[in-house]
C-alpha positions as CSV (number, residue, x, y, z in Angstrom):
1,X,0.0,0.0,0.0
2,X,1.3,3.4,-0.9
3,X,2.0,5.8,1.9
4,X,-0.1,9.0,1.9
5,X,1.6,12.2,0.7
6,X,1.9,13.6,4.2
7,X,4.0,10.7,5.4
8,X,7.7,10.1,5.1
9,X,8.9,10.2,1.5
10,X,12.3,10.1,-0.1
11,X,11.1,10.5,-3.7
12,X,8.9,12.8,-5.6
13,X,5.5,11.7,-7.0
14,X,3.9,12.0,-10.4
15,X,0.8,14.2,-10.8
16,X,-1.3,15.0,-13.8
17,X,-1.8,18.7,-14.7
18,X,-5.4,19.7,-15.2
19,X,-6.3,20.6,-18.8
20,X,-3.1,19.4,-20.4
21,X,-3.4,15.8,-19.1
22,X,0.4,15.7,-19.0
23,X,2.2,13.9,-16.2
24,X,4.9,15.8,-14.3
25,X,7.3,14.9,-11.5
26,X,6.6,16.7,-8.2
27,X,9.6,17.0,-5.8
28,X,9.3,15.3,-2.4
29,X,8.2,17.7,0.4
30,X,10.7,16.2,2.8
31,X,13.6,16.6,0.5
32,X,12.9,20.3,0.1
33,X,13.2,21.2,3.7
34,X,14.3,24.3,5.6
35,X,18.0,24.8,6.3
36,X,17.5,25.0,10.1
37,X,14.6,25.4,12.5
38,X,13.6,29.0,12.0
39,X,10.6,31.1,12.4
40,X,10.5,32.0,8.7
41,X,10.0,29.0,6.4
42,X,11.5,31.0,3.5
43,X,15.1,30.4,4.7
44,X,17.6,28.1,2.9
45,X,16.8,24.4,2.3
46,X,18.2,21.3,3.9
47,X,17.5,17.6,3.6
48,X,15.3,16.2,6.3
49,X,14.0,12.6,6.6
50,X,10.6,13.2,8.4
51,X,8.3,16.1,7.5
52,X,6.8,18.3,10.2
53,X,3.3,17.3,9.0
54,X,4.2,13.6,9.7
55,X,5.5,14.5,13.2
56,X,2.4,16.4,14.1
57,X,0.2,13.6,12.9
58,X,2.3,11.1,14.8
59,X,1.8,13.1,18.0
60,X,-2.0,13.0,17.5
61,X,-1.8,9.2,17.0
62,X,0.4,8.8,20.1
63,X,-2.0,10.9,22.1
64,X,-4.9,8.7,20.9
65,X,-3.1,5.5,22.0
66,X,-2.5,6.9,25.5
67,X,-6.0,8.3,25.8
68,X,-7.6,5.0,24.9
69,X,-5.4,3.1,27.4
70,X,-6.7,5.4,30.1
71,X,-10.3,5.1,28.8
72,X,-10.4,1.3,28.8
73,X,-7.9,0.5,31.6
74,X,-10.7,0.1,34.2
75,X,-12.4,-2.6,32.1
76,X,-9.3,-4.8,32.6
77,X,-9.0,-4.0,36.3
78,X,-12.7,-4.3,36.8
79,X,-12.8,-7.8,38.3
80,X,-10.2,-6.8,40.9
81,X,-11.9,-3.4,41.6
82,X,-15.3,-5.2,41.8
83,X,-13.9,-7.6,44.3
84,X,-12.0,-4.9,46.3
85,X,-15.1,-2.6,46.7
86,X,-17.7,-5.4,46.7
87,X,-19.6,-4.0,43.7
88,X,-22.4,-5.7,41.9
89,X,-22.9,-5.4,38.1
90,X,-25.2,-2.4,38.3
91,X,-22.7,-0.5,40.5
92,X,-19.9,-1.3,38.2
93,X,-22.0,-0.2,35.2
94,X,-22.6,3.1,37.1
95,X,-18.8,3.6,37.5
96,X,-18.3,2.9,33.8
97,X,-21.1,5.3,32.9
98,X,-19.8,8.3,34.9
99,X,-17.0,8.5,32.4
100,X,-19.5,8.7,29.5
101,X,-21.8,11.1,31.3
102,X,-19.0,13.7,31.5
103,X,-17.8,12.7,28.0
104,X,-21.2,13.4,26.6
105,X,-22.1,16.5,28.6
106,X,-18.9,18.3,27.9
107,X,-18.3,17.2,24.3
108,X,-19.8,20.2,22.5
109,X,-18.5,22.6,25.2
110,X,-15.0,21.3,24.8
111,X,-15.1,21.3,21.0
112,X,-16.4,24.9,21.1
113,X,-13.6,25.9,23.5
114,X,-11.1,24.2,21.2
115,X,-12.3,26.3,18.3
116,X,-12.0,29.5,20.4
117,X,-8.6,29.0,22.2
118,X,-6.9,26.8,19.6
119,X,-5.9,23.2,19.3
120,X,-2.6,23.3,21.1
121,X,-3.9,24.8,24.3
122,X,-7.1,22.8,24.1
123,X,-5.3,19.4,23.8
124,X,-3.0,20.4,26.7
125,X,-5.8,21.2,29.0
126,X,-7.6,18.0,28.1
127,X,-4.5,15.9,28.7
128,X,-3.8,17.4,32.1
129,X,-7.4,16.8,33.3
130,X,-7.7,13.2,32.2
131,X,-4.2,12.4,33.7
132,X,-5.4,13.7,37.1
133,X,-8.5,11.5,36.8
134,X,-6.3,8.5,36.0
135,X,-4.2,9.3,39.2
136,X,-7.4,9.5,41.2
137,X,-8.7,6.2,39.9
138,X,-5.7,4.5,41.6
139,X,-6.3,6.4,44.8
140,X,-10.1,5.7,45.0
141,X,-11.4,4.3,48.3
142,X,-14.9,3.1,47.1
143,X,-17.6,3.5,44.5
144,X,-18.0,7.3,44.9
145,X,-14.3,8.0,44.6
146,X,-14.1,5.7,41.6
147,X,-17.0,7.4,40.0
148,X,-15.6,10.9,40.6
149,X,-12.2,9.8,39.1
150,X,-13.9,8.4,36.0
151,X,-16.0,11.6,35.7
152,X,-12.7,13.5,35.6
153,X,-11.2,11.2,32.9
154,X,-14.3,11.7,30.8
155,X,-14.1,15.4,31.2
156,X,-10.5,15.5,30.0
157,X,-11.1,13.1,27.0
158,X,-14.3,14.7,25.8
159,X,-12.9,17.1,23.3
160,X,-9.7,15.3,22.3
161,X,-10.9,13.8,19.1
162,X,-12.9,16.9,18.0
163,X,-9.9,19.1,18.6
164,X,-7.7,16.5,16.8
165,X,-10.1,16.7,13.9
166,X,-9.5,20.4,13.8
167,X,-5.7,19.7,13.6
168,X,-6.3,17.2,10.8
169,X,-8.3,19.9,8.9
170,X,-5.3,22.3,9.1
171,X,-2.3,19.9,8.9
172,X,-3.5,17.1,6.5
173,X,-4.2,17.5,2.7
174,X,-7.9,17.2,2.0
175,X,-7.7,14.0,-0.1
176,X,-6.0,12.1,2.8
177,X,-8.2,13.3,5.6
178,X,-10.4,10.1,5.6
179,X,-7.3,8.0,5.9
180,X,-5.9,10.2,8.6
181,X,-9.2,9.9,10.6
182,X,-9.1,6.2,10.2
183,X,-5.4,6.0,11.2
184,X,-6.0,8.3,14.2
185,X,-8.9,6.3,15.5
186,X,-7.1,3.1,14.6
187,X,-4.3,4.2,16.9
188,X,-6.9,4.7,19.6
189,X,-8.2,1.2,19.1
190,X,-4.6,0.0,19.1
191,X,-4.3,1.6,22.6
192,X,-7.5,-0.3,23.6
193,X,-6.0,-3.5,22.2
194,X,-2.8,-3.0,24.0
195,X,-4.6,-2.2,27.3
196,X,-5.2,-5.8,28.4
197,X,-1.5,-6.7,28.1
198,X,-0.2,-3.3,29.4
199,X,-2.6,-3.1,32.4
200,X,-2.3,-6.8,33.2
201,X,1.5,-6.6,33.2
202,X,1.4,-3.5,35.5
203,X,-1.1,-5.2,37.9
204,X,0.9,-8.4,38.1
205,X,4.2,-6.5,38.6
206,X,2.8,-4.0,41.1
207,X,-0.9,-3.6,41.9
208,X,-4.0,-2.3,40.2
209,X,-3.7,1.0,42.1
210,X,-0.1,1.6,41.1
211,X,-0.9,0.6,37.5
212,X,-3.2,3.7,37.3
213,X,-0.6,6.0,38.8
214,X,2.0,4.9,36.2
215,X,-0.5,5.4,33.4
216,X,-1.2,8.9,34.7
217,X,2.5,9.8,34.4
218,X,2.6,8.5,30.8
219,X,-0.4,10.7,29.9
220,X,1.2,13.8,31.3
221,X,4.4,13.1,29.3
222,X,2.6,12.9,26.0
223,X,0.6,16.1,26.9
224,X,3.6,18.2,27.4
225,X,5.3,17.0,24.2
226,X,2.2,18.2,22.3
227,X,2.4,21.5,24.1
228,X,6.0,21.9,23.1
229,X,5.6,20.9,19.4
230,X,2.1,21.6,18.1
231,X,1.1,24.9,16.5
232,X,-2.5,25.9,15.6
233,X,-1.5,27.4,12.2
234,X,1.1,25.4,10.2
235,X,2.7,28.7,9.1
236,X,3.6,29.3,12.8
237,X,5.7,26.2,13.1
238,X,9.5,26.8,13.1
239,X,10.2,23.6,11.1
240,X,7.6,23.9,8.4
241,X,8.7,23.9,4.8
242,X,7.4,25.9,1.8
243,X,6.6,22.6,0.0
244,X,4.5,21.5,3.0
245,X,2.7,24.8,3.1
246,X,1.9,24.6,-0.6
247,X,0.6,21.0,-0.2
248,X,-1.7,22.3,2.6
249,X,-2.9,25.1,0.4
250,X,-1.0,28.0,2.0
251,X,0.6,30.1,-0.6
252,X,1.7,32.9,1.8
253,X,4.0,32.4,4.7
254,X,2.7,35.0,7.1
255,X,0.3,33.4,9.6
256,X,-3.3,34.8,9.6
257,X,-4.6,35.4,13.1
258,X,-8.2,35.0,11.8
259,X,-7.2,31.5,10.6
260,X,-7.4,30.2,14.1
261,X,-8.7,32.7,16.6
262,X,-11.8,34.1,14.9
263,X,-14.1,31.6,13.2
264,X,-17.2,33.0,11.6
265,X,-20.5,33.3,13.6
266,X,-22.4,30.0,14.1
267,X,-26.2,29.8,13.3
268,X,-27.0,27.2,16.0
269,X,-30.6,26.3,14.9
270,X,-29.6,25.5,11.3
271,X,-26.4,23.8,12.6
272,X,-28.3,21.4,14.8
273,X,-30.9,20.7,12.1
274,X,-28.0,19.6,9.8
275,X,-26.0,17.7,12.4
276,X,-28.6,15.6,14.3
277,X,-28.9,12.7,11.8
278,X,-25.1,12.1,11.9
279,X,-25.3,12.3,15.7
280,X,-27.9,9.6,15.7
281,X,-25.6,7.4,13.6
282,X,-22.8,8.0,16.0
283,X,-25.1,6.9,18.9
284,X,-25.8,3.6,17.2
285,X,-22.2,3.1,16.4
286,X,-21.2,4.0,20.0
287,X,-23.6,1.6,21.6
288,X,-21.9,-1.5,20.1
289,X,-18.4,0.0,20.4
290,X,-18.8,0.8,24.1
291,X,-20.3,-2.6,24.7
292,X,-17.2,-4.3,23.3
293,X,-14.8,-1.9,25.1
294,X,-16.5,-2.2,28.5
295,X,-17.9,-5.7,28.7
296,X,-15.8,-8.1,26.6
297,X,-13.3,-8.9,29.4
298,X,-16.2,-9.7,31.8
299,X,-17.9,-11.7,29.0
300,X,-14.9,-13.9,28.7
301,X,-14.8,-14.2,32.5
302,X,-18.5,-14.9,33.1
303,X,-19.2,-17.1,30.1
304,X,-16.0,-19.0,29.6
305,X,-14.4,-18.8,33.1
306,X,-11.1,-17.4,31.9
307,X,-8.5,-16.1,34.4
308,X,-6.9,-12.6,34.1
309,X,-4.1,-13.7,31.8
310,X,-6.4,-15.5,29.4
311,X,-8.9,-12.7,29.4
312,X,-6.1,-10.3,28.4
313,X,-5.2,-12.6,25.4
314,X,-8.7,-13.1,24.1
315,X,-9.8,-9.5,24.7
316,X,-6.8,-8.3,22.7
317,X,-7.6,-10.5,19.8
318,X,-11.1,-8.9,19.7
319,X,-9.9,-5.3,20.1
320,X,-7.0,-5.6,17.6
321,X,-9.6,-6.2,14.9
322,X,-11.0,-2.8,15.6
323,X,-7.6,-1.3,14.8
324,X,-7.6,-2.9,11.3
325,X,-11.2,-1.9,10.8
326,X,-10.4,1.8,11.6
327,X,-7.6,2.0,9.1
328,X,-9.5,0.0,6.4
329,X,-12.5,2.2,6.9
330,X,-10.4,5.3,6.3
331,X,-9.0,3.9,3.1
332,X,-12.5,2.8,2.0
333,X,-14.2,6.2,2.5
334,X,-11.4,8.0,0.6
335,X,-11.6,5.4,-2.2
336,X,-15.4,5.6,-2.4
337,X,-15.2,9.4,-2.6
338,X,-12.7,9.3,-5.4
339,X,-14.8,6.9,-7.3
340,X,-18.2,8.6,-7.1
341,X,-17.3,12.2,-6.3
342,X,-20.2,12.7,-3.8
343,X,-18.9,13.1,-0.3
344,X,-22.1,12.5,1.6
345,X,-23.1,9.5,-0.5
346,X,-19.6,8.0,-0.2
347,X,-19.7,8.2,3.6
348,X,-23.2,7.0,3.8
349,X,-22.5,3.9,1.7
350,X,-19.6,2.8,4.0
351,X,-21.7,3.4,7.1
352,X,-24.7,1.3,5.9
353,X,-22.4,-1.6,4.7
354,X,-20.4,-1.6,8.0
355,X,-23.5,-1.6,10.3
356,X,-25.3,-4.4,8.4
357,X,-22.1,-6.5,8.3
358,X,-21.5,-6.0,12.1
359,X,-25.1,-7.1,12.8
360,X,-24.6,-10.3,10.7
361,X,-21.4,-11.1,12.7
362,X,-23.3,-10.8,16.0
363,X,-26.2,-13.1,15.1
364,X,-24.1,-16.3,15.5
365,X,-23.3,-15.4,19.2
366,X,-27.0,-16.1,20.0
367,X,-26.4,-19.8,19.1
368,X,-22.8,-20.6,20.1
369,X,-20.9,-21.0,23.4
370,X,-17.6,-22.0,21.9
371,X,-14.7,-19.8,23.0
372,X,-12.9,-19.8,19.7
373,X,-16.1,-19.1,17.7
374,X,-17.2,-16.4,20.1
375,X,-13.8,-14.7,19.8
376,X,-13.9,-14.8,16.0
377,X,-17.4,-13.5,15.7
378,X,-16.8,-10.7,18.2
379,X,-13.6,-9.7,16.4
380,X,-15.3,-9.7,13.0
381,X,-18.2,-7.6,14.5
382,X,-15.7,-5.1,15.9
383,X,-13.8,-5.0,12.6
384,X,-17.0,-4.3,10.7
385,X,-18.4,-1.6,12.9
386,X,-15.1,0.2,13.0
387,X,-15.2,0.5,9.2
388,X,-17.9,3.1,9.8
389,X,-16.0,5.3,12.2
390,X,-13.9,7.4,9.7
391,X,-17.0,8.0,7.6
392,X,-19.0,9.2,10.6
393,X,-16.2,11.6,11.6
394,X,-15.9,12.9,8.0
395,X,-19.6,13.5,7.9
396,X,-19.2,15.5,11.1
397,X,-16.3,17.5,9.6
398,X,-18.2,18.2,6.4
399,X,-21.3,19.5,8.3
400,X,-19.5,22.8,9.0
401,X,-15.7,22.9,8.1
402,X,-15.3,26.4,9.6
403,X,-16.2,25.0,13.0
404,X,-14.7,21.6,12.8
405,X,-14.2,21.0,16.5
406,X,-17.7,22.1,17.3
407,X,-19.4,20.0,14.6
408,X,-17.4,16.8,15.2
409,X,-17.9,17.3,19.0
410,X,-21.7,17.4,18.4
411,X,-21.6,14.3,16.3
412,X,-19.4,12.5,18.8
413,X,-21.9,13.4,21.6
414,X,-24.1,10.6,20.2
415,X,-21.2,8.2,20.7
416,X,-20.7,9.5,24.3
417,X,-24.4,9.3,25.1
418,X,-24.3,5.7,24.0
419,X,-21.4,5.1,26.3
420,X,-23.4,6.6,29.2
421,X,-26.5,4.5,28.5
422,X,-25.0,1.2,27.1
423,X,-23.1,0.1,30.3
424,X,-26.1,0.8,32.5
425,X,-28.5,-1.1,30.3
426,X,-26.1,-4.0,29.8
427,X,-25.5,-4.2,33.6
428,X,-29.2,-4.1,34.3
429,X,-30.0,-6.8,31.7
430,X,-27.3,-9.1,33.1
431,X,-28.6,-8.7,36.7
432,X,-32.3,-8.9,35.7
433,X,-31.9,-12.0,33.5
434,X,-29.4,-13.9,35.7
435,X,-26.5,-13.2,33.4
436,X,-28.1,-13.8,30.0
437,X,-25.8,-12.4,27.3
438,X,-28.2,-13.4,24.5
439,X,-30.5,-10.6,25.6
440,X,-27.6,-8.2,25.5
441,X,-26.7,-9.3,22.0
442,X,-30.4,-8.9,20.8
443,X,-30.5,-5.3,22.0
444,X,-27.2,-4.6,20.2
445,X,-28.6,-6.1,17.0
446,X,-31.7,-3.8,17.1
447,X,-29.4,-0.8,17.6
448,X,-27.2,-1.8,14.7
449,X,-30.3,-1.9,12.5
450,X,-31.2,1.6,13.4
451,X,-27.9,3.1,12.2
452,X,-28.5,2.5,8.5
453,X,-32.0,4.0,8.9
454,X,-30.5,7.2,10.2
455,X,-27.9,7.2,7.4
456,X,-30.7,7.1,4.8
457,X,-32.4,10.2,6.2
458,X,-32.3,13.1,3.6
459,X,-29.7,15.8,4.4
460,X,-31.2,19.2,5.2
461,X,-30.1,22.0,2.9
462,X,-27.5,24.4,4.2
463,X,-28.7,27.9,4.8
464,X,-26.7,31.0,3.8
465,X,-26.1,31.8,7.5
466,X,-24.1,28.6,7.9
């Protein structure tokens, strides 16, 4: 697979000029680099191996990995926490849901704040807040302390992806943004897939409490690297090259203060009218995704009687499929767009296919109790549903490009609301039915059918105010 244009490159690429139809050789953006880190990218050139754009995107991906480890670490420690505090499934579901309550309630607020204060400061504030929440999880003394800590983690993580989408909109060429979204979210799922091994290793080496303290330190480290290197406007970065600026569509080298700090006014009524169908899709996607992230370790424990080490292995096999689904979904949405030229239809087609395929993968779980079969079908279901994620985020970005963080935050609120509702409903169903996972799967199948319905709703016309 060819690497995108914003990744590392040692050679130029061939492009076709419009009108003439002739192919011409374009010099590599990383070969034409700036002589030394300087505030003005018009200085002399030097050879550099990694572009600034690549490093910025790598920081976003690293941040996503760490964020998802802190988001899902409690699912791995849940059996020990449940035993330590004497929690039933409903109480544990409440602790899971407090994260999502804050995540949903502050999503739009955080995205709007990111649009106003800039991505660099916004991501820094988010990272510090969720790192403190991770520390507090390790220091919790009971259900209320645990819930308060998870509330703080949800507060910090609420706006990370919306603000990261704003960074992608400024730092990644348009024709690679779907792939960038897929890779970014794939790295988040990679963090989720690595969580069983990382958290289990820390717990076995130390304790579940110390594991959370160590993870909090890692979060702070990544946050301060972002603060040191990221810039809101690419033209403000001391290492940016003229070739990179041209690739991003900037033909002048002087930063425009209006580019970041003063977005145009937002017509809220028209905005919500346009964004709610995508938010509904995000809710349906989030229901199934949160179920897998929160309950799969306990599913393997309750249904198949696995110990902590084996739970880590089989949970990772399921979650790693989500990583592949994210990346493949990003490639698929870009490829579909290039083929048909209609952005909304391209995203919608991927969403419908992914939801229906995920639903078909879950159906066999109603009839099998085999460990290998369950693992395969759960992994396939997770792969399929994650194919839709990049398309959902691109639909959010395309609702209102001038307010990317706000629009994607609103869309992702649906995902967060599903995270607040799904663990509570799943926990209640398990307690009410004596641990019947078939009922849980039936509810998920219904929700997966509602996603394509929302995707087929006609798009409202955009008013002149927006």
